[in-house]
N, C-alpha and C positions, 0 to 999 in steps of 0.2 A: 336419577339423573342429576339432581341438585348436589348430591354428595360428590359425584364424579367431577362436576364443574368446580366445586370448591377445592378439591384436591389439586386439580390442574392449575388453578389460579395461584396456589401457594408457591409454585415454582417460578412464576413470572415476577419480574422486578416490580416493586411498588410504584404506583403512578405518582406518588408524592415525592419520590427521589429525583435528584437533578442529574443531568448528564451533560458534562462540559467537554467541549472539544477545543483544544488550544489552536488558535489561528494567529499566533504572534508573527512578528516579522523575521524571526530567525529561520534557519533552513528547515527545521521540523514543521514550523507553522506554514511555510510556503508549500511544502510537500502536502500537508494536510489540506490546505486550500485547493490545491490542484486535484486532489483525490475527491474532495467534497463536490467539485464541479464535474467530476468524471473525466478529467483531463489527465489520463495515464501517461501520455507522452511527455508532458511538462514535468510530472512527478518523477518519471524515469530520468529525464535530463537533469533535474535537480540532484537526484541521487548520484548520477554519474559525475556531476560537477563536484560533489562532496566526497567522491571516492567511496561511495557506499554501494559496492558492486552487488552484494547479495540482495539488498533491498531493491536495486534497479532490476535485477533479473526476476524477482518475485512479482513486482508491479508490472513488468513487461508481460509476464505470463497472463496476468489478469487483463491486460490491454489488447491481447490478440496476437495471432501468429506473426503478422507483419512487424509489429512493434518488438516482439521477442527476437525475431531474426536480426533486426537492426541493432538491438541492444547487445545481442551476443557478438555481433561483428565488432562493435565498439569495445566490448569487454576483451575480446581476443587481441584487438589492436593495442590495448593498454597493457595487457598482461604479457610478461616476458619469461614465464617459467617454462621449464622443460616440458611439462605436461601439456600446457596450452599450445605450444608450438606443434 
């Protein structure tokens, strides 16, 4: 059992390493802050404001069906390609 536990722990990151998350005042930092607090709606709105449509859709999926539907509606309203029409 001890050998198995040692082998499993080799795949885990070391506890001495640091993990930094950027929460600066730029758009990426604001999106990160929204995600850290679980505020997917704000994160999606920030992405839409910055014209990051793919990011907005991915985050909306994580935020639930209602948020996804609203985000898709906004996406299609902004997009004017033949495919989206």
